[in-house]
N, C-alpha and C positions, 0 to 999 in steps of 0.2 A: 089350252091344255099343255102344249109344248113349253110355254112360258113357266108354268107351275113345275113341270118336271125339271127344267133347266135350273130354276131357282132352288128346288129341293136338292138336286145333285150338287149344286155349288155349296149349299150349306153342309151337306154330308161330307164333301171333300174337305171343306174348311175345318170341320170338326175333327176329321181324321188327321190332318196336318197338325192341328193344335194338340191333339192327344199324343201324337208321336213325339212332338217336341217337349212334352211335359213329363216324359217317363222319368222315374227316379233313377239316379245314378246307382248302378249296381256295385256292391262291394265285392271286389275280386279276392277271395281267399278260400282256402280249403276249409270247410267247417270242421273237419277232423284234425286240422293242423294246430299245433300249439303256438305257431308263429302269430304274433299280434299283441295287442294290449289287453290286459285283464285287470278288473277292479275287484279287490277283496270284498267278499260279502260277509262271510263268517267262518269260524273254525269250531270244531268239536274235539274235545279231548276226554279220554277216559272210557273204560270198557263197561263198567257196571253203573257208575253214577256220572253220566256225561256232563261236562261243563261247556258252556258256549261262550265264545268271545266274538265281539263285533268291533268294527271301527268306532273310535270315539266320536262324540258329537262334533261335526264339522271336519272330521278327519277323512281323507281319501287316500287309500293305499293302492297303488297299482304296480303290476309287474309287466314288463314288456320283453317278449322273446323276439329278437331280431334275426332275420334270415342269416346274417353273418356269424351267428353263434353268440352274440352278446345277450346278456340278461340284465335288464335295468330295473332297479327297485326305486320307486318314488313315493314320497309322502307329501300330500297336498301339492303335487306338481314339481316338487324339488327333488332332484336326483339324490338319493341317499347312498346307493351303492351300485356298482357295475362290475360284472364278472362274465366269465365265459361259461356256457352251459353245453351239455351234450345229451343226446337222446339215444337210447338203445331199446328198441321195441317200445315197451310201455314204462320205461324207467328214465327219469330225469336226474341228472347229477350236475352239481356245480360246486365250486369252492367259495366259501364265505370270506368275509374280511379277515377272519382269524385263521385262514388257510385250512379250515376243517371242511372235509367233503360232506356235502349234503346230498342225500339220495332220497328220491320220492318216486312212488308209483303214481302215474297220472292217467286220468280218463277224461274224455270230452264228450258231452252230450248236450244238445240244444244250446250251444254257445255258453255252456257252463263247464269250467275246468275244475276237476277235483284232484287235489294232491293228497297222497296218503303216505305217511311215514311207515315203511315196511317193518321197522324194528320196534314199534310200539303199537299196542292194540288200541284201536279206537281213536286214532289221531288223524283227523281230516280237515282240510281247508278248501273252501269253495270260492271261486272267482267267476265273474261274469265278463264275457268278451265285450270290449268297448269299441272295437273297430272291426 
């Protein structure tokens, strides 16, 4: 009887050690933070007759908000532009390549980022967190 209990205890301890060593690596980020990489899913434009746009076939567009304030825009992994961004409450602003200031309202829910142009009705872009 003692032999069975000892063997069973050994097996249980072994399983516990294996299970502890196989835990998934946790991603350390604030789920409500804009910091990180985001993949463009689609955009919607128009108030009464909405039109949708999606990445082209084989096209991947990402934006990355870096903690140091850099905003990196990539197409298929190649850096297309890089600029500085700023956040004030729920407003994102940055200057594009043509030195025009871009302003968006943003919201984050379930690892989805929504950017809204506050100056046009019905202009939304959606991104999914990739890290």
